[in-house]
C-alpha positions, 0 to 999 in steps of 0.5 A, spaced: 345 088 498 343 081 497 348 075 496 349 070 490 354 065 492 358 070 495 358 075 490 353 081 491 348 083 486 351 090 485 358 087 483 355 082 478 350 088 475 356 092 474 360 087 471 355 085 466 354 092 464 362 093 463 361 087 458 356 090 454 359 093 447 356 100 449 358 099 456 366 098 454 371 103 454 374 105 447 381 104 450 386 103 444 382 099 440 387 100 434 393 097 438 389 091 440 387 090 433 394 090 431 396 085 437 391 080 435 393 080 428 400 079 430 398 073 434 393 070 429 399 070 424 404 067 429 399 061 430 398 061 423 405 060 421 406 055 427 401 051 424 404 051 417 411 049 420 408 043 424 404 041 417 411 042 413 414 038 419 409 032 418 411 031 411 419 030 413 420 022 413 421 019 420 428 016 421 430 011 427 435 016 429 431 022 431 427 018 436 428 021 443 423 022 449 420 029 449 421 030 441 414 032 439 414 037 445 421 040 443 419 041 436 412 044 438 416 049 442 421 051 437 416 052 431 412 056 436 418 061 438 420 061 430 413 063 428 413 068 433 419 071 431 417 071 424 410 074 425 414 080 429 420 081 424 418 086 418 411 084 418 411 077 418 409 074 411 404 079 410 398 076 413 398 081 419 398 087 414 392 084 410 388 083 416 389 090 419 387 093 412 381 089 412 379 089 419 381 096 421 377 103 422 370 099 422 371 095 416 374 101 412 381 099 412 387 103 416 387 108 410 379 109 411 378 106 404 374 100 402 378 094 401 376 092 393 378 085 390 379 084 383 377 078 380 383 075 376 381 070 370 386 064 370 384 061 364 
């Protein structure tokens, strides 16, 4: 078989075939969706905590080397724990409802939105 930079053409074509949507194995897509929604909620909460932390006035007492890295790591861990516990802040559940089962939600019904008039 012909080689291209150390890789055989057959190996490359098999990898391309498996990366196509119709060539992929179905696997456990519902579990993958749940994990992706939980991860997204964790990132969202982490960003929210970081933004809230910026609103606190800085004093001279809290300056030490590595403070930004430490607070970033704490925010990330708190966000992960919040997202795992009891459905988080509800974002994960909403995303699952909207994205699950081919856009029909986990219950198989179309998600409907009602517009409210705040006048």
